[in-house]
C-alpha positions as CSV (number, residue, x, y, z in Angstrom):
1,X,19.4,-0.2,-22.2
2,X,16.1,0.8,-20.8
3,X,13.0,1.1,-22.9
4,X,10.7,4.2,-22.7
5,X,8.0,2.1,-21.0
6,X,10.5,0.9,-18.3
7,X,11.4,4.6,-17.6
8,X,7.8,5.6,-17.5
9,X,6.9,2.7,-15.1
10,X,9.8,3.7,-12.9
11,X,8.9,7.4,-12.8
12,X,5.2,6.7,-12.0
13,X,6.1,4.1,-9.3
14,X,8.7,6.5,-7.7
15,X,6.2,9.3,-7.8
16,X,3.6,7.3,-5.9
17,X,6.2,6.5,-3.2
18,X,7.4,10.1,-3.0
19,X,3.8,11.3,-2.7
20,X,3.2,8.9,0.3
21,X,6.4,10.2,2.0
22,X,5.4,13.8,1.4
23,X,1.9,13.2,2.8
24,X,3.4,11.6,5.9
25,X,5.1,15.0,6.7
26,X,1.6,16.5,7.0
27,X,-0.5,13.6,8.2
28,X,0.7,10.3,9.4
29,X,-2.8,8.9,9.5
30,X,-3.4,9.7,5.8
31,X,0.1,8.5,4.9
32,X,-0.5,5.2,6.9
33,X,-3.7,4.6,4.9
34,X,-2.0,5.2,1.6
35,X,1.0,3.1,2.5
36,X,-1.2,0.4,3.9
37,X,-2.7,0.0,0.5
38,X,-0.8,-2.7,-1.3
39,X,0.6,-0.1,-3.7
40,X,3.5,-2.2,-4.9
41,X,1.1,-5.1,-5.6
42,X,-1.4,-2.9,-7.4
43,X,1.3,-1.2,-9.5
44,X,2.9,-4.5,-10.4
45,X,-0.3,-6.2,-11.3
46,X,-1.3,-3.2,-13.4
47,X,2.0,-3.2,-15.3
48,X,1.8,-7.0,-15.8
49,X,-1.8,-6.6,-17.1
50,X,-0.8,-3.8,-19.5
51,X,2.1,-5.8,-20.8
52,X,0.7,-9.4,-21.0
53,X,-3.1,-9.3,-20.5
54,X,-2.4,-12.7,-18.8
55,X,-5.3,-13.3,-16.4
56,X,-3.9,-16.6,-15.1
57,X,-0.5,-15.0,-14.3
58,X,-2.2,-12.2,-12.5
59,X,-4.5,-14.5,-10.6
60,X,-1.6,-16.8,-9.5
61,X,0.5,-13.8,-8.5
62,X,-2.4,-12.2,-6.6
63,X,-3.0,-15.5,-4.6
64,X,0.7,-15.8,-3.8
65,X,0.8,-12.1,-2.6
66,X,-2.1,-12.8,-0.3
67,X,-0.3,-15.7,1.4
68,X,2.9,-13.7,1.8
69,X,1.2,-10.6,3.3
70,X,0.3,-12.6,6.3
71,X,3.9,-13.3,7.5
72,X,4.8,-9.6,6.7
73,X,2.2,-8.2,9.1
74,X,4.0,-9.0,12.4
75,X,6.8,-6.6,11.4
76,X,4.5,-3.7,11.9
77,X,3.9,-4.8,15.5
78,X,7.4,-5.8,16.3
79,X,9.1,-2.7,15.0
80,X,7.3,-0.2,17.4
81,X,7.8,-2.7,20.3
82,X,11.5,-2.8,19.7
83,X,11.7,1.0,19.3
84,X,9.8,1.5,22.6
85,X,12.3,-0.7,24.3
86,X,15.0,1.7,23.4
87,X,16.6,-0.1,20.5
88,X,17.8,2.1,17.7
89,X,15.9,2.5,14.5
90,X,18.4,0.4,12.4
91,X,18.7,-2.4,14.9
92,X,14.9,-2.6,15.3
93,X,14.5,-2.6,11.5
94,X,17.1,-5.3,11.0
95,X,15.5,-7.5,13.7
96,X,12.0,-6.9,12.4
97,X,13.1,-7.7,8.8
98,X,14.9,-10.8,10.0
99,X,11.8,-12.1,11.7
100,X,9.8,-11.3,8.6
101,X,12.3,-13.3,6.4
102,X,12.0,-16.2,8.8
103,X,8.2,-16.0,8.7
104,X,8.3,-15.8,4.9
105,X,10.4,-19.0,4.8
106,X,8.0,-20.8,7.1
107,X,5.0,-19.7,4.9
108,X,6.8,-20.8,1.8
109,X,7.4,-24.2,3.4
110,X,3.7,-24.5,4.4
111,X,2.6,-23.6,0.9
112,X,4.9,-26.0,-0.8
C-alpha cells in the first residue's frame, strides 16, 4: 500500500509542520518566518530530486511555483482585513481562499 519511503516522507513533512505550529505558541514572529519559508516547495523539490535527479523537472516546477506564489500573496492581506471587520475565522478564510482561487485561475490564463 505505502512504501517505507512514502511513510518517511510523510513523517518528516508532518514533523516540520508540527514544529512550526508549536513554535507559533511561543513566538508568532519566529513562526511567521518559518511558515513564510516555502517549506512545501522546498520539501517537494527535495523529494523529487532524491527520487528522480531530474534537473529539468525541478527547474520547470520551480518556475511554475514562482508564478503561482504571486496570486497567493493577497490572501495574507485580505484575511486580517476581513477578520478586523468582524467576520468570523471560517467565513474570512473561505472568502480569502476563494479570492486566491480566482487569482490562481487568472494567473493560469495569463501564463497559458
